[in-house]
N, C-alpha and C positions, 0 to 999 in steps of 0.2 A: 128422952129426947136425944137424937143423934148429934154428937159434938162436931162432926164434919160440916153439918149444916150451919152450925154456929159460926165456924171460921170462914164460910164462903162469902166472898165480897159481892156486894151488890153494885152493878154498873149502871151509871146514869146513861141516858141516851146520848148525851154530848160526849161522854168518854168512849162509848162504842164507836161512834163516827170517827173520832180522833185515832183510835186504834186501827180501824179499817183503812184509813188514809195512809197511815204509817206502813202497813203491810203492803199496800199497792205500790208505794214508793220504793220499798225494798225489792219487790219483784221486778219492777222496771229497771232498777239499777243492776240487778243480776243478769237480766236478759241482754241489756246493753253491753255488759262486760264480756259476753260470749263472743268467740271468734266468728267474724262474718264470712260465710261461704256461699257461693252461688250454686244452685241446684242444676246439674248438667245432665241428669239421666232422664229427664222428661222429654216430651215432644215440644218443639218450638211452636209458638202460637200460630205462626203463618204456615206451618207445614204439618199440622196435625192430621189433615185429611189424607195427605200423601202417605204419611206414616201408617195411618189406619188401614189404607188399602194394601199395604204390604203384609198385613196379617192374614193368614190363611182363611180365617172365618169371614173376612170382609172383602176379599179379592173380587174384583169385577171380571178379571180375565187371568188365564194361566200365565205364568212367567214364560218369556221367550228365551230360547237358548242364548246364553251369555249374560242374561240379566242377573244383577246382584240379588241374592236371596236373603231373607231375614233368617236369623238363627233358628226360629221356630220352624220355618219352611224347610230349611236344610235338615233339621231333625226329623221332620215328617217324611221327607224324601228318603232319608237314610233308613227309616223304619220300613218304608215300602219297597225300596229298590236296593238296599245294601245287601251285598252277598253274605256279609257276616251276620245279618239279622234275619235272612230268609233262606229257605231251602230252594233248590232249583225249581221244584214244582210250584212253590209259592211265588217265586219271581215270574215264572211263565204265566201263572194265573193272573198276577197283578198286571202284567203287560197285555194279556188278553183282554182284561177289563178295560184298560185304556184304549186298546184298539177298537173294542166294541162301542165305547163312548164316542170316539172320533168318527166311526163309521155311521153311527146313528145320526150325527149332525153333519154328515156328508163331507167330512174332512178326510177324504180317502187317502191322500198322500201321508198324512199323519198316522192314519190307521195302519198303512203298510209298514211304517217305521216302528210302530208299537208292536205289531205282530212279529216283525223281524227280531226285535229285542227279546221277545218271548221265546222265539225259536233258538236264539243264541244261548239261552239259559241252559239248553241241553238237558232237559228233564227226562226221566226214564218212563214217564207215563205216556204210552203209545197213543191212547185216546186223546190226551191233551195236545200232543204234538200234531195229531191229525186235525184237530180243531184249529190250531194255529195256522197250519198250512192252508186249510180250507178257507178260513176267514181272510187270510192274506190274498188268496185267489179271488175271493169275492170283491175285495177292495181294488185289486188290479183289474178285474173285469169292469168295474164301474169307471175306471180310468181308460177303458178300451185298450188296455195292454193285454190282448187276448193270448199271445204266446206265453207271456209271463204267468198269466192266470192258469193256462193249461199246464205249465210245468209244476206249479204249486198243487194243482189238482192231482197230478201223478204222484207227487211226494206224499200227499195226504192219503192216497190209496195204498201206498206202501206201508204206512202205519196202520191203516184200517181198511182192508180190502172190502169191496162192496159198500163203501161209504156212499150212500145215495146222493147226498148233496154234491159231493166231489164228482161222482159219475155224471150227474146231470149237467153240472157246469162244464166239465171236460168235453162233453158231447156238444154243448152250445159253442164253446170256444173253437172246436174243430170246424163247426159249421161256419163261423165267422172268418176263419183263415182258409176256407174252401178245401179243407181236408175231409171231403165227404165220406170216403170209405171208412176212415177212423170214426167219424161221427156216427155212422150207421152201426158200426161194430159196438160202440159204447152204448148206443140206444138198445141194442139187443141184450147187452149185459144187464142193463137196468131193467128191461122188460122181463128178464128171467125171474125177477123177484116181484115186479109190479106190472103184471101183464096188461092191466087196464088203464095205466096212467095216460091220460089224454094228452098232456103236454109233450111227453116223450114220443108218443105215437105220431103226433103231428110233426114233431121235429124230424123223426125218421122219414116220414113221407116227404117233407120239404127237402131233406138231404138227398133222397133218391131222385127227385125231380131236378134239383140243382146239379146233381152229378151228370144226369143225362144232358142237360143244357151245356155244361162245361165240356163234356166229351164231344158234343155236336160242334161247339165253337172251336175246339182244338182241331177237329177234322176240317172245318172251314179254313182255319188259319194255315194248316198244313197244305191244303189245296192251293190257297193263295200264294204261299211261299214257293210252291213248285212252279206256279204260273209266273211269279216274279223271277225265279231262277231262269226259266226258259226265256223270258223277255230280256233279262240281263245278258244272257248268252248271245241272243240275237243282236242286242245293242252293240256288244263288243265285236261281233262278227261283221256287222254293217260298217262300223267305224274302220275296221281293218280293211275291208273291201274297198272303201273309198280312199284308202291310202292317206288318211288323216294322221299326221304325226303327233303323238302325245308324249310328253315327257314322263318317263316311267320312274316310279319311286323305288328306292333301295336297289338301284342297279339291276333291276329284273330284265329278263329278255322277253317276257310275254306280258301283254296288256291284261290288267284285271280291273275290277270295279273301283278299287281304291284310287286308281289313276284318274278316275272321272269325278272324284269328290271335290267340290269347290273348297278352297282353303280360306276364303274370305267370308266372315260371318254374315254379311248382308245378303249373300246369295247361297248360303250353306244348304238351304232346303230346295234349291233349284238345279239339281244335277241334270245333265243332258238326258233327254228322254224322248220317247215316241209320242206324237200326238195321235188323235183319233184316225188320221189318215196314214199312219206309219211313217211320218216325216220326223226328222230330228229337230228338236228344239233345244237351243243352247243358252246357258247363262253367259253374258258377255260383259267385259270390263272395259270402260273408256277412261283413258288417263290423259291428263293435261299437264305435261312436265313443267311448263312455264309457271303455272299458278299452283301446282301441286294439289289440284282438285281431282276427284274421281267420280264417275257416274257408273251406274250398274243397269244393264238391261237384263232383266231376269228371264225373259222368254223371247229369244231371238230365233225365228223360224229360219231353217236352212235355205228356203227358197226366197227369202226376202233380201232385196238389194240393200247394201250398206247405206246408200244415199237416202233410202226411205226412212230408215231408223234415225239418221242424222237430221233429216228435215223435222221429224217429230221431236227430236231432242232439242233442237235450236229454234223451235216454233216460238218460244219466248226466251229472250236472252237470260242466261243464268245470272243469279244475284251477284256473283263474284265478277262477272264480266261488265264492269262499270262502263267501259268505253265501247261496248258492243262490237268487239273485234272478231268474235267467234261466230261467223256466219258460214253457210254452205259454200259460198263463193270465195271465202277468204281463209280457208283452212286446207291443210294437207294432212293426210292420214297415213300412219306408218305401223309396221309391226317389227318386232325384234326377231332375228333369226336364231340359229343354233348357238347355244351357250351365251346368248345375248351379246355376241361379238359383232353382229352386223345389223343394219337397219334397212328396211325395204318399204318403198312407197306402195300404197294400196290404190287400186282402181275402184272408186266408190260406186261405180255403176255395176259392179259384179255382185252376185248373190253371196251370202255367207258361205254356202256350201262350196262354191268355186274358190273363194279366198282360202278356205281351210285346206283345200286340196293342193294348194301351192306347196311344192316340196320343201320350200324354205320356211314355211310357217310351222311353229311349234306350239301346241296347246299345252300350257302349263297349269297344273292344279285343276284340270278338267274345265278350265275357263279361258276361252279365247280373249286376247287383250289387244287393244288398239291404242296408239298414241296420236294425239291431235295437237298440231302446232299451227300458229298463224303464218300464212304464206310470207316468205321472204323477210320475216322478222329477224331481229338480232338473236332472239331466243332460239329460233329454228336453226340458224346458221351455227350457233354455238353448240346446240344439241347434236347436230349432224357431224360436227367436227370431232366429237368424242368417239366416233365409230371408225 
């Protein structure tokens, strides 16, 4: 018989429970004696979802520029975009992938930025550089930046001559900017290698038709300009023959079209012109010195008497004439003479043509001007006293 078994103590159930209770009490005492510290490295209960979404695996959208990035995201970005971690070719490829992703989801401006960063990597792979320029051209095209797209197509073709996608898009861009000769030339270059391409054949045909229309429109425009030049020459000649005095700009000795251009925005589009019966039609300005109001008659026929226009003008009292003082029988009409140093009363029974042929009348800024004052009013007396 083994002696160790002889010395082994036999525990009663009551002794076992007493020992277990003692051990539990000693463990509680040890735990309570430990230094109390709060755990600060976890996620607060009210912000766990926000923190979770910062993790690259659970993000619902890409970080915006300037957003604070989590350490893990910064690390991933460094792995993908860091110059120390990637070769120029790897960087260019990474940015190209980003651009392709943005282009796929129609974020064309972001795609342009991504391809641009890829180009800035300055890799030595000509094929990759051609792809970056061509892809950026595609994004610019979708933004309708046709000239920028065309420039990128040209750069792509420098790296990869006869690049079919770049040739195709360059031809379309030239069509959009109405450079039809260049469009046709690029179509021919494309068709040298793909003579049966239906899209390019149609584009070339459309460009030829559009070029013919453009040339026709240019001929029409040139013809119209020549006609207008002759009409303008005749206009200046008639005004000179009528001895109408115009204030010349820039101390010139000879009248030109600039002297006929109205200087007031309200009648800027109503320069003196011929009507269908070859009569002069003028823009006219009516000034009311007392109230500092202004009226504009945009088309005053030279054979119309001034009184006729005034009757029409005062058919209803102006809103600012509260006392209804401005009526045909209660007004005097004046014009200023040379250098605005004199004032002259107008016979309103005369036609505009006759008034303008008065040697004292000066047409300033291509616009005859008349001043209207209430007869015998203090304002009229004071106004006349200034001359």
